[in-house]
Structure formats: C-alpha cells, structure tokens
C-alpha positions as CSV (number, residue, x, y, z in Angstrom):
1,M,-23.0,-5.9,-9.9
2,V,-24.8,-8.8,-11.8
3,I,-22.2,-11.0,-13.3
4,E,-24.0,-11.8,-16.6
5,D,-24.4,-8.2,-17.8
6,F,-22.9,-6.0,-15.0
7,A,-25.8,-4.0,-14.5
8,P,-26.4,-2.6,-11.0
9,L,-28.3,-5.0,-8.5
10,P,-31.6,-3.3,-8.3
11,C,-32.8,-2.4,-4.7
12,K,-36.3,-3.2,-3.1
13,G,-37.7,-0.4,-1.2
14,N,-35.2,0.6,1.3
15,A,-33.4,-2.3,0.5
16,G,-32.5,-3.1,4.1
17,K,-28.9,-5.0,4.4
18,D,-29.1,-5.9,0.9
19,G,-29.0,-2.0,0.1
20,W,-25.4,-1.9,1.4
21,N,-22.3,-2.7,-0.7
22,P,-19.5,-3.5,1.8
23,P,-16.3,-2.0,0.4
24,G,-13.9,-4.1,2.2
25,H,-11.6,-2.9,5.0
26,G,-9.5,-1.1,2.5
27,D,-12.1,1.8,3.1
28,V,-10.7,2.4,6.5
29,F,-8.2,5.1,5.4
30,P,-10.7,7.3,3.7
31,S,-13.0,6.7,6.4
32,L,-10.9,7.8,9.0
33,M,-10.5,11.2,7.2
34,N,-14.1,11.6,6.2
35,S,-15.4,10.9,9.8
36,G,-13.0,13.5,11.2
37,K,-11.1,10.9,13.4
38,L,-7.9,11.4,11.6
39,D,-7.8,15.2,12.3
40,A,-9.1,14.6,16.0
41,L,-6.4,12.0,16.7
42,L,-3.6,14.2,15.0
43,S,-4.8,17.1,16.9
44,K,-4.2,15.0,20.2
45,G,-0.5,14.4,19.2
46,K,-1.4,10.8,18.1
47,E,1.1,9.6,15.4
48,Y,0.3,5.9,14.5
49,V,-2.8,3.7,14.8
50,F,-3.1,0.1,15.2
51,V,-5.7,-1.6,13.0
52,A,-6.7,-5.2,13.3
53,N,-9.7,-7.5,12.7
54,S,-12.1,-7.2,15.6
55,D,-12.4,-11.2,15.7
56,N,-8.4,-11.6,16.3
57,L,-8.0,-12.1,20.1
58,G,-4.2,-12.0,19.7
59,A,-4.1,-8.5,18.1
60,V,-3.0,-6.5,21.0
61,V,-0.7,-3.2,21.2
62,D,2.9,-4.2,21.1
63,L,5.4,-1.4,22.3
64,K,8.4,-3.0,20.9
65,I,6.9,-3.0,17.4
66,L,5.9,0.7,18.0
67,N,9.1,1.6,19.0
68,H,10.9,0.0,16.0
69,L,8.6,1.9,13.4
70,I,9.2,5.3,15.2
71,Q,13.0,4.6,15.1
72,N,13.2,3.4,11.4
73,K,10.4,6.0,10.4
74,N,8.4,3.3,8.8
75,E,5.2,4.8,7.9
76,Y,3.4,1.4,7.6
77,C,3.8,-1.9,8.8
78,M,2.0,-5.3,8.1
79,E,2.4,-8.2,10.9
80,V,2.9,-11.5,9.0
81,T,3.2,-15.0,10.6
82,P,4.3,-18.3,9.3
83,K,1.8,-20.0,6.9
84,T,0.2,-23.5,8.1
85,L,-1.9,-25.7,6.0
86,A,-4.9,-23.9,7.7
87,D,-3.8,-20.5,6.2
88,V,-3.2,-21.5,2.5
89,K,-5.6,-18.9,1.3
90,G,-3.9,-16.0,3.3
91,G,-2.6,-13.2,1.4
92,T,1.3,-12.9,1.1
93,L,3.9,-10.2,0.6
94,I,5.8,-10.1,-2.7
95,S,8.4,-7.7,-4.3
96,Y,7.0,-6.2,-7.3
97,D,8.0,-3.0,-9.3
98,G,10.7,-2.5,-6.7
99,K,7.6,-2.1,-4.2
100,V,6.5,-4.5,-1.2
101,Q,3.0,-5.2,-2.3
102,L,0.1,-7.5,-0.9
103,L,-0.9,-10.6,-2.9
104,E,-4.3,-12.0,-2.3
105,I,-5.7,-15.3,-3.5
106,A,-8.5,-13.6,-5.5
107,Q,-5.7,-11.9,-7.7
108,V,-4.0,-15.3,-8.7
109,P,-5.0,-17.0,-12.0
110,D,-6.6,-20.3,-11.6
111,Q,-3.6,-22.1,-12.9
112,H,-1.3,-20.7,-10.2
113,V,-3.7,-21.0,-7.2
114,N,-1.9,-24.3,-6.0
115,E,1.4,-22.6,-6.1
116,F,0.0,-19.7,-4.1
117,K,-1.2,-22.1,-1.3
118,S,2.2,-23.8,-1.2
119,I,3.6,-23.4,2.4
120,E,7.0,-24.0,1.0
121,K,7.0,-21.2,-1.7
122,F,5.1,-18.6,0.4
123,K,6.0,-19.2,3.8
124,I,4.2,-16.2,5.5
125,F,0.7,-14.6,5.5
126,N,-0.9,-11.3,6.3
127,T,-2.7,-11.4,9.9
128,N,-4.2,-7.9,9.1
129,N,-2.5,-6.6,12.2
130,L,-1.6,-3.2,10.5
131,W,0.6,-0.1,12.1
132,V,0.1,3.1,10.2
133,N,1.4,6.7,10.7
134,L,-1.5,8.9,10.8
135,N,0.3,11.9,9.0
136,A,1.0,9.5,6.1
137,V,-2.6,8.5,6.0
138,K,-3.6,12.1,5.8
139,R,-1.0,13.0,2.9
140,L,-1.9,10.1,0.9
141,V,-5.7,10.4,1.2
142,E,-5.7,14.1,0.4
143,A,-3.8,13.4,-2.5
144,D,-6.1,10.5,-3.6
145,A,-3.1,8.4,-3.8
146,L,-4.4,5.3,-2.3
147,K,-5.4,3.4,-5.6
148,M,-5.8,0.0,-4.3
149,E,-6.6,-2.8,-6.7
150,I,-10.5,-3.8,-6.9
151,I,-11.0,-7.3,-5.4
152,P,-14.1,-9.0,-7.0
153,N,-15.9,-11.3,-4.3
154,P,-18.7,-13.6,-5.8
155,K,-21.9,-13.4,-3.9
156,E,-25.6,-14.4,-4.2
157,V,-28.4,-12.1,-3.1
158,D,-32.0,-13.4,-3.5
159,G,-30.7,-16.2,-6.1
160,I,-29.0,-13.5,-8.0
161,K,-25.2,-13.9,-8.6
162,V,-23.4,-10.5,-7.9
163,L,-19.8,-9.2,-7.6
164,Q,-19.2,-7.3,-4.3
165,L,-16.2,-5.1,-5.1
166,E,-13.9,-4.7,-2.3
167,T,-10.4,-3.3,-1.5
168,A,-8.0,-4.6,1.2
169,A,-6.3,-2.5,3.8
170,G,-3.0,-4.5,3.5
171,A,-3.0,-3.6,-0.5
172,A,-2.3,0.1,0.8
173,I,1.4,-1.0,2.1
174,R,3.0,-0.1,-1.4
175,F,1.8,3.4,-1.0
176,F,3.7,4.3,2.1
177,D,7.4,5.4,2.5
178,Q,9.5,2.9,4.5
179,A,6.7,0.2,4.4
180,I,7.9,-3.3,6.1
181,G,6.3,-6.6,6.9
182,A,7.1,-7.8,10.6
183,N,7.3,-11.5,11.1
184,V,5.5,-12.0,14.4
185,P,4.6,-15.0,16.6
186,R,1.7,-17.1,15.7
187,S,0.2,-15.9,19.2
188,R,-0.5,-12.5,17.7
189,F,-3.0,-14.3,15.3
190,L,-5.8,-15.8,17.0
191,P,-9.1,-15.4,14.9
192,V,-12.4,-16.8,16.2
193,K,-14.6,-17.2,13.1
194,A,-16.4,-20.2,13.8
195,S,-17.5,-22.3,16.8
196,S,-14.5,-24.5,16.5
197,D,-12.3,-21.6,17.0
198,L,-14.7,-20.6,20.0
199,L,-14.1,-24.1,21.6
200,L,-10.3,-23.6,21.3
201,V,-10.1,-20.3,23.3
202,Q,-12.7,-21.2,25.7
203,S,-10.7,-24.5,26.7
204,D,-7.8,-24.9,29.1
205,L,-5.7,-24.4,26.0
206,Y,-5.6,-20.8,26.6
207,T,-5.6,-18.2,29.4
208,L,-6.5,-14.7,29.6
209,T,-4.0,-12.4,31.5
210,D,-5.0,-9.6,33.7
211,D,-3.5,-7.2,31.3
212,G,-5.8,-8.5,28.4
213,Y,-3.5,-11.0,26.6
214,V,-4.8,-14.3,25.3
215,I,-1.8,-16.7,26.0
216,R,-1.4,-20.5,25.3
217,N,-1.2,-23.0,28.0
218,P,2.6,-24.1,28.3
219,A,1.4,-27.6,29.2
220,R,0.7,-28.0,25.5
221,A,3.5,-30.0,24.1
222,N,2.4,-29.9,20.4
223,P,3.1,-26.2,19.1
224,S,0.0,-26.7,16.7
225,N,-3.4,-26.3,17.8
226,P,-5.8,-29.2,17.7
227,S,-7.8,-29.8,14.5
228,I,-11.6,-29.2,15.3
229,E,-14.6,-30.1,13.3
230,L,-18.0,-29.4,14.6
231,G,-21.3,-30.3,12.6
232,P,-24.0,-27.8,12.0
233,E,-25.6,-28.4,15.3
234,F,-22.8,-26.5,16.8
235,K,-22.8,-23.7,14.4
236,K,-24.8,-20.9,16.2
237,V,-23.3,-19.8,19.3
238,A,-26.4,-20.5,21.5
239,S,-26.5,-24.0,20.2
240,F,-22.8,-24.4,20.7
241,L,-23.0,-23.1,24.4
242,S,-26.2,-25.5,25.0
243,R,-24.3,-28.6,24.0
244,F,-21.5,-28.0,26.7
245,K,-21.9,-28.2,30.4
246,S,-18.4,-27.1,30.4
247,I,-15.8,-27.1,27.7
248,P,-13.7,-30.3,27.7
249,S,-9.8,-30.3,28.5
250,I,-8.0,-30.7,25.2
251,I,-4.4,-30.1,26.2
252,E,-3.6,-33.4,24.6
253,L,-6.1,-33.4,22.0
254,D,-4.8,-33.8,18.3
255,S,-8.1,-33.7,16.3
256,L,-11.8,-33.8,17.1
257,K,-14.6,-34.3,14.6
258,V,-18.1,-34.2,15.9
259,T,-21.4,-34.9,13.8
260,G,-25.1,-35.2,14.9
261,D,-27.0,-34.7,18.1
262,V,-24.2,-34.5,20.5
263,Y,-23.9,-33.2,24.1
264,F,-20.9,-33.1,26.3
265,G,-21.3,-33.4,30.2
266,A,-18.9,-31.4,32.7
267,G,-15.1,-32.3,33.4
268,I,-14.7,-34.3,30.2
269,T,-11.0,-34.7,28.9
270,L,-10.3,-35.3,25.3
271,K,-6.8,-37.0,24.0
272,G,-5.4,-37.9,20.7
273,N,-7.6,-38.5,17.7
274,V,-11.5,-38.5,18.8
275,T,-14.4,-38.6,16.4
276,V,-17.9,-38.4,18.0
277,N,-20.8,-39.2,15.7
278,A,-24.3,-39.7,16.7
279,K,-26.6,-41.8,14.7
280,S,-29.4,-40.2,12.8
281,G,-32.4,-39.4,15.1
282,V,-30.4,-40.3,18.4
283,K,-29.1,-37.9,21.0
284,L,-25.6,-39.0,22.3
285,E,-24.5,-37.6,25.5
286,I,-20.9,-37.9,26.8
287,P,-21.2,-38.4,30.6
288,D,-19.7,-35.9,33.3
289,G,-15.9,-36.9,33.9
290,A,-15.4,-39.0,30.8
291,V,-11.8,-39.6,29.4
292,I,-11.9,-40.2,25.6
293,A,-8.4,-40.9,24.3
294,N,-7.9,-42.0,20.3
295,K,-11.4,-43.4,19.9
296,D,-14.4,-43.2,17.7
297,V,-17.5,-42.8,19.6
298,N,-20.8,-43.8,18.1
299,G,-23.0,-44.6,21.1
300,P,-22.8,-45.0,24.9
301,E,-21.2,-48.3,24.4
302,D,-17.9,-47.0,23.1
303,I,-17.4,-44.4,26.0
C-alpha cells in the first residue's frame, strides 16, 4: 500500500519479485492447512511441530521441551531468552486481558520505544522458536480464529514508499490453550543474518557436533560473544570469504571493527579490542600468524 493515499502498489507486467507481498511468518498456520501438510502430518500421528527461523543455527529439537508440553497439555510454546543490548528490538511477552501475548516494537508508540528497549524492564525476548500442537492449529484455522494483529512494515519499491503488511507467528500465542513461554539458554538463539555473524560461527568460538548441535567453545571465559563490525567490503558472502585465508582465532576477542580494503592471512589471533582501518585506496593485508591484541591497526607498521 502506498503510504500517501493507501492505494495498491501498481505492478509492472508480471511484476517479478515486486509483485509479491510477503505476508510475514504468521502465515505459517493457514499455509500448513492450505498446502495439505497439516492433514498429512496428522494422518501420520504427528502431534507437535517445531517452527524456527532458518537462519537460527541454535534452533534444534529438544525432547525435554516436547515432553514438558505433552505432560502439561500446552498447545503452544514460545522459546524466549534473556535480552542483551544487541536484542533490544526483539518482541517480548506480556500479560494482557488475562492472556499471554507477544508485544513487537512496531506496535509500541514512539514515546514508549525507549522503555520497550530497556533490558531492565523487559528482560526476555522472543527467539521465534515455536512449538505448536497440530490439532490445535487445525481447530483454530478451520474456525478462522487466528486474528493476529497486522504489523505495518515500511519499505521502498522503485522509490515509492510502501507499507508491507505482515503478521507474526509469535502473535498467535494468545489463541492457544495452555500457551506458555519457556526461558531457554542463549545457545538456542544463534542467528546468522550478516557476515559478522558468519565470522563468529566459522571461528574457533563454535563447534558443530556430530548430532548437529552448534556449541560454544568452553575455553571462552567471557559469557558474551565478541562485538564484530565489518565494513561494506565484507557484506556479500563471496567477498567476505575472499578476504580470509582462514578465520582468525577469536576466543579472547572482545570487539573487532574492520573498515576499508582489508585482507586476513592464515592462523591469525585477535585478542581484546581490535580496530583495523585501511586508508582510502590502500590494500591492507594482515600477515599469516599475526597476533593482534588491544590495538588499532592502520597500516603494516602497526602489526
């Protein structure tokens, strides 16, 4: 919808990707029904489905959670985890009208946004790891009872400001019986949304176990992950990979900021707070085996 007059956005020819209106992941429930997958799963005796964002490497099936839901007849469970300063925009659970409900930042009036972002007032946020009873989904979809709030998401298409209207799967929590939130370890929330996240999970900070779990290296003393900022030269995955002979060791790293045309050799170790800034028009190569600790690197002479 065009913001100025709320007329539909005109499509050009077949429109391609711009002809699609992503409905948000709240559409997962009617989609299960409409695709026939819901009935197919029920016919095989399946009772619960575990739904998670595909970029969350920590989202794996935990049978202890499933067993709890079965024992307590919980139709819906949202995994939440303690909020850090990196998660201030994440949705949180509230009690409203006697129901557990999800509150998203897009639903918060401007004057209360800072209050919403407070990690003291709202201590947990939604990981979007969801456990849902399939019979309950069938009951609610057939009754057209999943009336989730519409979330307006401002976008721009060919220079035209539009509102993409979405629903969130987490907002469905208030329609299910015995719905709960489960406070889970941070290890179950490990999203890879940017090359900085990719550096973390490819480093020696994480290991992939034989049964598919991504676990953090116990040698890391700091409970928080390093803060990593990579410049636009690292944005695309192919560019990111081309700039590392191998991913540096970051077990003792607190923060890393990289700007400019920078390349990393093999066997590099980064510790403490490190800044690497290549001057404009200059290619800066960090040599194999370099150990950089609490240092600003602006040229070869600083290594």
